[in-house]
N, C-alpha and C positions, 0 to 999 in steps of 0.2 A: 628208645629202649624197649625191649619186648616186655610183655606182661609177665612172663616167667622171671625175667631178670629183676623187674620191679618188685614182684612178690618176694623174691629171695632177699633183696636188699632190705625191704621193709621188715621182714621177719628177723633177719640177722641183727639189724640194729635194735629192733624192739627187744629181743631177748637179752642182748648185752646191756641194755639200759633199763631193765625192768623195774628198778627201784626209784625212778625219777618221776617228775610231774607228768600228768597224763594229758593225752589229747584224744578225744573221742574218735574212733575210726570212722564213724558215720560222717564226720565233718570232712574227712579226706576222701572217702570212697563212696559217698552216699548218692551220687547222681545215677540216673538210669543208665547212662552210657557206659559207666564203669562198674555197674552192679555186679556183673559176673566176676570181674577182677577182685572186687571187694569181698564177695562171698568166698572166693578161693583163698584169699588171705585170711578171712575169718576162720576157715577150717584149719589152716596151719596154726593160727594162734591158739585155737581151742584144743587142738589135739595133734601134737607132733608125731604121734605114734600110729594114728589111724586116720589117714587122709581120705580113705574111701568111704567113711561113714556118711550117712545121709544128712542133709542140711538141718532138718528139724531136730536132730539130736544135739545140736550145739546152741550156744547162747545166741540170742538175737543180735543182729548186726549193730543195733543202736546201743547195746550194752557192752560191746567189746571195745577195749581201749588200747591205743598205742601209747607207749611211754618213751618218748624221745629224751635225749639227755638235756639236762638243765642248760648247759653251756656247750657250745661246739668245742671240739678238741681235734688235734691232728689224728689221733687214733680213730675217733668216731668218723671223721671224714674219709679216712683210708678204708674203713669198714664199708662205707657207702659206695666205694668204687672210684673215688678220686685218686689221682696220682699224687706223689709227694709234692710236686710243684703246684698242682691245682689246689691241694689242701692248704698249702701255705698262702696262696693267693686269696682263696676264699676266706680263710681265717683273718687275714689282714683286712679284707673288705668288710667283714662282719664287725671287726673291732674299731673300724675307722669312723663309724657313725656317731651320732650324738649320744654322749653318755656311755660310750663303750658298747659292748655286745648286747644286742636286744634279747630279751627273754623269749621272743617269738622266732628267733633265727632257726632253731631246729625244726619247728613245725612248718616254717616256710620251705625248708629243704624237702621235708617229707611230702608236702603238697605238690611241689614241682616234680618230684620223682614219680609220684603216683599219677600225675598228669601224663607221664610217658617220656619225659625228657631224660637224656643221658647225662652223666656228670659234666661232660664238656659243655653241653647246652645249658645246664643249670648254672655253671660258672659264668657263661656269657650273659645270661639273663640278669644275674645279680650284679655283674659289673656294669651293665647298662643301666640298671635301676636298683641301686642299693637300698632305696626306700622300702623295698619288699621285705627286708629284714625286720621291719617294724610293723608289718601287717600281721594280724592274728591268723593262724591257720584256718580257723573257722570262717573268717571273712574272705580269705583267699578262695576257699572252696565254694562259698556262696556266690562269689563273683564269677568263678569258672562255670558254675551251674547256670548262672544267669546268661552267660554268653552262649551256652549250649541251647538254652531256651530261645535265644534270638536266632538260632540256626547255625551256629558255628559248631559243626560236628567234629569228631575225632579226626585229626590230621589238620584241618583248618584251624582248630583251636590252638594246637601246638605251634603252628606257624605264626599265628597272630601273637601269641605270648612271647615267642622267641624274637620276633621282629620288633614288637612294641610292648614290652612288659609293663610300661606305665599304665596300661589299660587296667591292670589288676590293682592299682592304687586308687582308682576312682570309685566313689560310691555307686551302688546299683542305680540309684535315682538318676544320676547324671548320664550313664550309659543308656538307660531306658528312655530318657528324655530325648536324647539325640536320635535314637532309633525311631521313636514315635514322630519326631519332628520331620525326619526324612520321608516317612510315610504320609503324614497328614498335610504338612505344609508344602512339600515338594512333589507329592503324588507319585513317589516311587512305590513299587510293589513290595510286599514283604520280602521276597527273594532278592530284589534289587537292593533293598536296605541292608540285608545281610551281606551281600556281595561288597557293598561299599565299606562296611565295617571290617570285612575280611581283608580287602585289598588296600584300604586306607584307614587303618585303625586310629591314627592320630586325629581323625575327624571328631572323635568323641570329646576332644578338648577345644575344638574350635568355638569361637563366639557364634551364637545362633543367628545374630543379626547379619554378620559377615557371611555365614553359611547360606542364609536365605538370599542375600544379595548376589552371591556367586551363582547360585542356581538360577535366579531370575535373569541375570545378565546372559548366561549361557542359553537359556531357554528362549527369551524374547529377543535379545539383540543378535544372537548368533543363529537362532532358529534350530537349536539342537534338542532332540528329544531325550527322554530319560534313559532309554536303552543305550544310546550312544554315549551318554555321559558316564554310565557305569563301565562300558567297554573301554572307554578312553582313560579311565581312572582319573577323572576330573578333580576329585577331592584330594589328590596328592599334591596338586599345584596351587600356589597362592593366587588369590584374587588378582593381585597386581600383575602377575605373570600372564594370567589368562587375558586380562584386558589389554595389556601391552602387545602381546603377540597378535591378538585379533585385530586391534586397532591399526597396527602396522600394516597388516595385510589389507585391511579395508581401505586405508588411505593410499595404498599402492594399486588399488583397483583389482585386487586378487581375492576379495571376499565381499559378498553381498548378503544383506539380511533378507531372508526369504519373505515373499509376500504372504497373504492370508492363505493361499493355496499351497504354500511351501515351495514355490517355484522361484528360480533366479535366472538372470540372463547369462550368468557364467557358472561354471562348475566349481563349487566351493571345495577346498581341501577338507578332508575329514578332521574332526576334532582330535582324534588320536594322533594324526600326523602333525597337527599344530603343536600339541603339548608334549608328546612322548620323546621327540628327538632332542638331542643336545643342541645348544644354541648354534653351533657351527653348521650342523646338518639342517636345522630349521632355516637358517639364512640362505644356505646354498641351494637346497632342494625345494623349499616351500615359498619363502619370501623373495628369493633371487636378489639378495641385496648384500652389501658389505657390512662388516661389523661396525665400521665407522658410522655408516648411515643409521644403523640400529641404535647405537649408543646416543647419537644426537637426538633421535626420536624419543628414547627413554627419558632423557633430560626434559624434553618439551612436555611429555606426558606427565612427568612428576610435577612440573610447574602447574599444568592445567588442573591436576587433581588437587593440588594444594589450594589453588584459587577456588575450586568448587567447594572444598571443605570449609574454607573461610567464609564463603558466601552462605553456605548452609548454617553455619554457626551464627552469622549475623541475622539470618531469617528466624532462626529459633529464638534468638535473644529478643527480636522485635515482637514475635508472637508472645513471648513470656511477659514483656512489658505491657502489651495490650491486655493480657489476661489479668495482670496485677491492677491495671487501671479499672477494668470492669469489676473486679472484686472490690476495689476501694469504693467505686460508685454504688455497688450493691450494699456495701456496709453502711455508707452514708445514707442511702435511701431507707434502709432498715432502721437506722438510728432516728431519722426524721419521723418515720411512722410511729416508732415507740414513743417519741417525744410528744406527738399529737395526742396519743392515747392518755 
C-alpha cells in the first residue's frame, strides 16, 4: 500500500472515530524509517484546511493521538479499504479468539496498515497469526522498530511480517537473543545475521542448543563456511533433514569432510543443492538413488540417533550419580570436621 493511501486511510478512520479510546500516534509512526510518513499524517490531523503550513506550527508528533474504534465493525473495516467479504472474514477472526474480540484489535490493524500492508495482506497476516489481535499497538510498534534496528529495512520488514507474522508476538529480548547468538556463537557477521532472520524468520523460535548444533554440524562435519550457510538458507531446514541428506551422500561416497586445508579428494555438491531441492530432485540429481533406498536409510538413521540419545542420557545420569556421591561425601566430611570441633 502506498504512503498516500495509508495516510488517507488512517486520517479517514481517525476522523470517523474521534470520540473513542486513544492510541498515541508516536507508537505507530515513531520509527525513523517512517518518520516522514508520520509527519505528513500529523499535518493532516492537526489541520485539514492548511496542509502546506510548516511543521513547527503544529503539535509535536508525540502529542498527536489517533483514536481508533473501541470495537471493530463492518462499517469501520469497509472504511479502511476491506471488501465486504474481507470485512466479514476479519470480523469473524477477531471474534473467534479467547473471550471474544480483543480491545487491541483496532490498534493492531492500524499498526499493520501504517507498516505499509494493504487490506488483503493484513487479512492474510491475521489469519496466519490471530494472536496479533491480542498484542497492544505499542508493543507491535516497538517490535517493528526493533526489527528495523536489526537491519530489516522497508520492504524486507513487510515481507518478513507477511511470511511469518508470529515474529511480532515474541518479546524483544527473545529476538535480540537469537540475533546476538548468531553473531557471537556462530560467528556470523551483522549483515549475515540479518539475512538469516530475513530469509528464515522462524529461526527466532528455535531452541538455541539445536541451533548451535546445526551450525556446528554444518561447519565441522560438512566443512561449510558461514557465507554458504546463509546463501543456502540452512536455517529453513530441520537438523534431521540436514544430517540425513548429508549422511546419505557421505555413505554413498558422494561427500567428504574437507581436511584442515579445506581440500577433498572429490568435488562435494554445494549445500544449496543438497538442501534446496525437493526430495525427488535431490535423489535423482545429487544422491543418484531411489526413494526406496533413501527411506530404508532414513529408518536406519532414526534408529542410530535414538540409540545415541539413549546413550547420552545414560552418560548424563551416571555423571549426575557421581556428582551426588561426591556431594554426599563432602557433606559427611564436613559433618565429621564439625563434630571434632
